[in-house]
N, C-alpha and C positions, 0 to 999 in steps of 0.2 A: 247223634247216636240213633240208629234205626232199630225199632222193635220188630223182631221176627218171632214166629210161633214155632214151638217144637211139639212133636207128638208125645203123648204120655209114655213114660217108661219108668222102670224101677229106679234108675240112677241117672241123673243129668249132671253135666259139668259145664262150667264156663271157663275157658282157658285162653287168656289173652295171648299167651305164647306157649311154645311147646314145653318150656321148662319154668314158666312163670307161675304165679299164684293162681288158685282156682277154688271154686266152690263146688262141692259135690252134694247133690240132693239124694238123700236116702229114704225120705218119706214116701209112702205109697201114693201114686197118682190117683186122683178121683175126678169126677166130672168137672171139666173146665179148669182144673188146676194148671194145665199147660198154658192158659192165657195169662197167668201171673208169673209162672216160672219159665219165662222165655229166655233164650240164650242171651239176649241183650240185657235183660233185667238182671240176670245172674252175673253177667260181666260187671255191671255197675255195682252190685253188692260185693262182688269179689274185690273191686278196687277200693271200696270203702274199708274193707277189712285190711287190705294190704297197706293202706295209708294210716289207719287209725286204731287198729286192734291192739297194737303194742302199747299205745298210750292209754287205752282203756284198762289194760292190765296194771299199768302203773298207778292209775287213779284208784283202782280197787285195792291195791296194796296200801295206798295212803289211807283208805277207809279203815283197813284192819289196824294200822298203826294208831289211828286216832281213837278207835274203840278201846285199844289196849291202854292208851294214855288216860282216857276218861275213867276206865275201870280201875286204874291205879291211883286215882285221886287228882288228876290234872283236869280241872273243869275247863270247858270251852270258854273263850272270851273273844271280844272284838279284837281283830288283828292289828298289831302295831305296824306291820310292814305294808299295810294298805290304807293307813290313816289318810294319806293324801287324797285318795279316791273319795272317801267319805267327807273330807273337809272342802273339796272343790265344789263350789255351789253352781258352777256354770254348765256342767254337762247334762244332757237329756237323752232319753232313749228314743228309738224310732216310733214306738207307740203302735196304735191300731192300724192294721192293714184294711183294705176294702172288705166290708162285711163284718168287721170287728169293732166298729165305732160304738155300737150299743149292745152291751152284753148283759143286760139287766137280769135275764133269766137264762141259764144254761141247763140243758138236760144231759144227764150222764147215762151211759149204758153200753153193753157189749155190742158187737158188730155182726151178729148172726142176722140173716135176712129179715126175720120177723121184727126183731128189736130195732133194726136199722129203719125199716118202714115206719114203725111206731114213732121213732125219734123224728123222722123227717116230717111226719104229720102232726107233731106235738104242739106246734105253735111257739116253741122256744126260739130265742134269738140265735142260740149257738147249741150245737150238739157236740159233746165230748165223746167222740167215737173211740171206745176204750178197748185197746188191745192189751191192757195191763191188768190192773187189779180186778176188773169186772169180767175178765175173760179167763177161762180155764184154757191153758195153752196146748190143747191137743193139736195135732198136725192139721186136722180138718178145720178147727176153729181159727188157727193162725192164717192159713191160706184162704179158707172160706170167708173169713172176715175181710181180707183184701178184695175178694170178688164182690162182696156186698158193697163195699165202698166204691169200687170201680163202676159198678152198675148204678149206684145211687147218684154219683157225680154226673153221670151221663143221662139221667132220667129214664133208665130202662130197668129198674129193679122191680121184680114181682116175686111173690111167694105164695105157694099153696101148702097149707098145713097137712099133716097126715090125716086129719079129720075132714079135709076137703075145703076148709075155709080159705078164701083168697084174700091176699093182702096186696095193696098197691099204694103208691104215693099219690095222694089226691090234694095235698095242700097247695095253695097258690104261691105261698111264700115259705120256703123251706129254710131250716137253720143253716148258718155257716158251720161247716164241719171243721172241728179241731181234733186231729187224731192223736191218741196217746200211745206211743210205742212202749215196749217193755223197758224196764230200768236196766242200768248198766250191769247189774249183778246177775241177770238172767241170760241163759243161753238157749239156742235153738239146736237141739241134738238131732234133728232130722236134716240138718245141713252142716257140712263140715268144711272148714276153711283149711286149705293146704297152701302153705307159703312157698316161696321160691326155693327154699332149702329142703322141701319135702316134709317139714313138720306140720302136723295136723291137729285139729281140735274142734270142738263144737263151735258153731258160729255164734256171734253175739245176737241175742234176741233184739236188742236195740237197733243194731245196724240192719238186720233183716227186715224188721217191721218198718223202720223209717225208709230204708232204701227201696223196697218194693213199692211202697205207697208213693214216694216222691217220684220215682222213675215213671210210673204209669200215669200219675194224675196231676203232676205239677202244671204242665202246660195246659191241660184241659181246665183245671181250676182257674188259672189266670184268664183263659179265653172266656170263661163264664162270669168274670167280674169278681172273683174271690181270690184265693191264693192258697198255696200249700202251708197250712198252719198246724202247729204241733203243741201238745201239752207235754212237758218234759218232767218225768217223775223221779223221785228218790235221790235227787242231787244232794251232795253233802259239802260241796266246796265250789268256789269260783273257778278253780282249775278244772273241775268236771264240767262246769258251764262253758268254759273256754273250749274244751274239746268239742262240745256240741256246736259252738259257733264256728269252729274251723270246718266241721262237717257241713254246716249250712253253706258256708262260702264255697267250698269245693263243689257241692251239689249245684249251686247256682251257676258256677263257671262251666261245669260239665254239661248241664242241661240247657244252657243258653238263656238263663234267667238274669234279669238285672239284679245287682247286689242289693240285698234288703228285701227281696220278694218274699222269702221265707220269714214267717213270724212265729215266735214261740211264746208260750206262757209257761213259766216255771212254777211247779208246785213247791212251796216251802213246807215240806212235810218231814224234815229231819231236824233234829236239834242243832247239829253243826251248821246247817244252812241258815238257820235263824240268825246266826251271828255274822253272816256274810251276804245279806240281802242286797246291799248297795253294790258290793263287789260283783255279785252275779249279774245285776242289771248292767253294770259298767262293761264287763267283758262281752256281754251279748247285746250291747246297746244298738247295734245296727239291725238286729233281728228280733228284739224282744218287744212284746206288746204289754206284758204285765206279769204279776205274780198271783198265785192262788194259795189260800190258807187251807192246806190239806190236813184237816184236823185229826182224822183217825190215824193216819200213818205218823203224824207228829206225836201223838200220845204213845204209840208203839215205840217210836224212836227214843222217847224219854225213858220208858221202861227198859228197853234193850241196853241203852248206854249206862244206866244207873242200877241195873238189876243186882249187882254185887256190892253196892256201896253202902249198905246198911239200912236199918229200919226207917230212917228219916226220908228215904227216897221211895218208900213203898206207897203206892196209890191204893185207894179203897175200891169198892165195887165200881165196875166200868160205868154204870149208870150215874155215879156221883161225879165223874170227871167231865163236867160240863164246860161250855165255852165261857162261863163266868168265873171259873176258879182263877186264882191269881196268875199262874204261869200261862194259861191260855189267853187271858185278857192281855197280858203284856205282849205276847207273840203277835196277836192279831192287830193290836193298836200300832205296834212297830211296823207291821207290814203295810198298813194303810198309809202311815206317815212316809215311809220309805218310797213307796210307789208314787205317790202324788208329788213328792219332792222332785222326782226325776221324770215326770210325765208319763208314767205307766199306769195301767189299770190294776186295781186291787179287786180280786174276785174272791168271794166268800165260799165257804165249804158246804158240805151236804149234811143236813140233818137226817138222821137215820129213820125217822118216823115216816111211815107210808100209809095211805088210806086202804080201806078194804071195802070194795063196792057192795059186799054182802053184809056189812056190819056198820050201821050208821054211827054207833057209839065209837067204834075204833076210828072211823074216818073223822069224826068231830074232834077226837083227842089228837089225832095226827095233825089236822089243820091248825089246831090251837098251838101245838108245839112248834110247828113250822112257821106259823105267823109270828110268834114271839122271836124266833131265831132270826128271821129275815128282817123284822123291824129293828132288832139290835144291829144287824150288819149294815143296813141302809143308814141308820142313824150314826154309826161309827165312821161312815165315809166310804164303804165299799161301793164299787161301781156295778157289781153284779153278783150273782150267787148261783149255786147249784141246787137242782132238785133231782130226785131219782125216779119220780113218777109223773106222768103227764097231768094227772088230776091236781097236782100241787103247783103247777105253773101259774094259774090265776091267783092263788094265795100269795106266792112269792112276788109275783109281778105287782100286785096291789101295794105291797109295802115299798117296793122300789119306785113305783109310779108316784106314791105320795111324797117321796123325797126328791126324785129327779124331775118330775113333771115332764116337760117336752125335751129336756136336756138328754143327750145320749149317755152321759156319765157325769161324775162329779170330781174329775181329776183336778179341777181348779181349786178344790177345797184342800187347803194345806192344814195339816194337823200339827201346828207349831206348839200346841198345848201338850203334846205327848213327849215325854222323856222316859225312855226305858233303859234300865241298867242290866248288866249281866246277872246280877243277883235276882232281879225280878223274873228274868227268863228261867231261872233255875229254882224258883220258889214253888216247890211242888207240894207244900203242906196244904191239905184240904180240911183235915180235922174231922173226917168221917170214918166209920168203921168198915171193915170187911165183914160181910154177913154170910151166913150159910147159903142164903138164897143167891147171893152174888157168885159164890163159888159154883153152885149148881148151874146157874145160868151160863157161866163161862164154859163149863164142861158140855152142857147140852148144845149150846150154840156152836162151839168148836167142832163137835162131832158131826152135827147136822150139816154145817157148812162144808167141811172137808169131804163128807160123803157126796154131796152134790157136786163139788169141784172135781172129784175123781170121775164123775159121770159126765163131765164136760160143761157144767154150769158154774159160771164165775160170779154171778150176781144173784143172790138167793133171798127171798122174803122169808124171814123166820120170826115168829111171834110179833108180827106187824112191824118189824124193822127190816130195812134193807141191809143185808150183810154182804161184804165182799172180802177180799183177801186181807185188807188192812184191819177190819174189825175182828176177823178170826185171829190175826196176829196178836191183837190186844188180849183176847180171851186166853190164848195158850201161854203168852209171855207173863201175864199176871199170875197164872197158876204156878209157873216155874219160879217166879220171884217170891211168891208167898211161901212156897215150900222151902226155898233156899235161905230165906230170911226168917225162918222159924216163926211164921205168923199164926195167929189164932183168930177165929171168928168172934163176933160180938157175943155169940151164944156160948163161947168157951171151948169150941172144938179146935184142936190144933190141926193145922193144914199140913198133912203129910202125904207122901206118895201113896201109902197104903189106903188112906181115906179117899183120896181123889180116884184111885183105881177102883175102889168100891162104888163111888159115885158114877164112874164111867159104866160099870157093869149094870147098875140100876137104870141108867139112862138108856143104854142099848136095849135092855129088856123091855122098856116102855115104848120104844119106837115101833111104829107099824112097819113091819118088814115086807119086802116085795121082791119078786124075781129080778135079779140083776142089781140089787142094792149093793152098796160098797161100805156098809157099816163096819164090817170086820176089818177091812183095810183102813178105814178112818180111825178106828180105835187103835190099831197098831201104830199108825202114824202119830196120832195125838199123844200116845204114851211116849213115843220117841222125842217129840219136840216140846212136851210140857213136863214130863216126869223124869227125863234122863239127866245124867250128870252134866253133859255138855248142852250148850244152848245154840242150836242152829240159828244163824243170823236171819234167815227167812224160812218159814215152814214150807213155802212153795218150792224151795230148791231141792230138798230130798224127796218131796212128794212128786215133783216132775220127773226126776231121774228114775225113781222107783216104779211109778205107775203110768206115766203118760207117754213114755218113749216107746215107739214100736220096736218090737224085737227084730 
């Protein structure tokens, strides 16, 4: 397939045949966007949709049915129909590709030019280049992020800030890039897929992000001794994982790559996926490198699935839902055991604490929290972990160096001592209270994060914590659940719509307003997703459609 360039225009299409499927681009062109949205790249994205979009819709319908079943009392469990996969001791996964053998510290972050350069200079072993929860999916961020990655891979990325500060990649050894496309539930409304029968709809954000990145960069990455690697988010079943595996195989065949060149790391960040870890590894065994414990989305998934199941499923303040509570320990221990049993890497999650270079006390507290978190992960058998700030890389690396030494990982460490039951995965009893401070924090964090997200910022430092879409989801979903389960604070205040609305008004009044802020829009959206009768499955879905799609 030959890449050609097209001049910027208001609408572009790729049409394999006069009456065949096509992609129409309605997003406004901007500087260099035509280098990503080439006719050949659009043709590839079109073919991905033609082959796989209908199966995506089927998998999303499966999700809806599963949520309905859980909400009506049918708890998830380990599947009987896949027992033979779990009981077969012989199969193993492909494992690490070139550049993924040692993943002891990975840095996460969005793909704008400045953050891309900072990540490439960070000293981490791996960079999770995040087009998902750390990116607000404005059209410019989506395509601009592709441009940043295109340039970074070729060693040609430079950036000058509005203040005139110049950024360049200066590191001798740069991290291996693992790109995270959007989850199956998200769409790209600046691109429309029109099938062979003339039916049209918004393109899949997953297929757009993956397709553009793979098409432009797969061969270049292989030539540079790495490979096209992906973090796969929000999966809920092995059937969803099989869909990705089919996409990988088709992509390799189309782009002339040997089978198995593409490697994925799947985030186990939904409750249903925790019951299918081995099945996910199995169906992706030719393409999978490991699993990641996506802690924040996992907590959100627990709340979302059990929000209407009564008071015993109500979690306390977000700050009390730590990695050492029973259901989180069960989930992470099972993940390490499962990965090492099958030759896969187990990658730990991100502590939200971040340093503040202007406040030594805040920095010391963040380093202490992160050090304890990474010490626990390395001791449990994880092969690597995430950090959200470059200054935390030495802290995390020291803990993994202490356990790994010169070894690239500890996959050989089998956790035969671990036995996790379905009941343990569902043991959400923590025994702590909801406090007024916890409610106020959720309101304040939710409003401030959404306001920044609406302005195009997907990863936001708030109160010395790194917040992204997943942590904002916890904040608003807890509010919704507390209201609908008639909860009260430890101080005796009943949590009602009216009280939370009052807290929202107080919070907005206390924020420092500025020209172009989006606090009014943020308040409107937060009220819809936290105080309404209905529970949107993701706050980013209505937020995107309402505020980020160009007219």
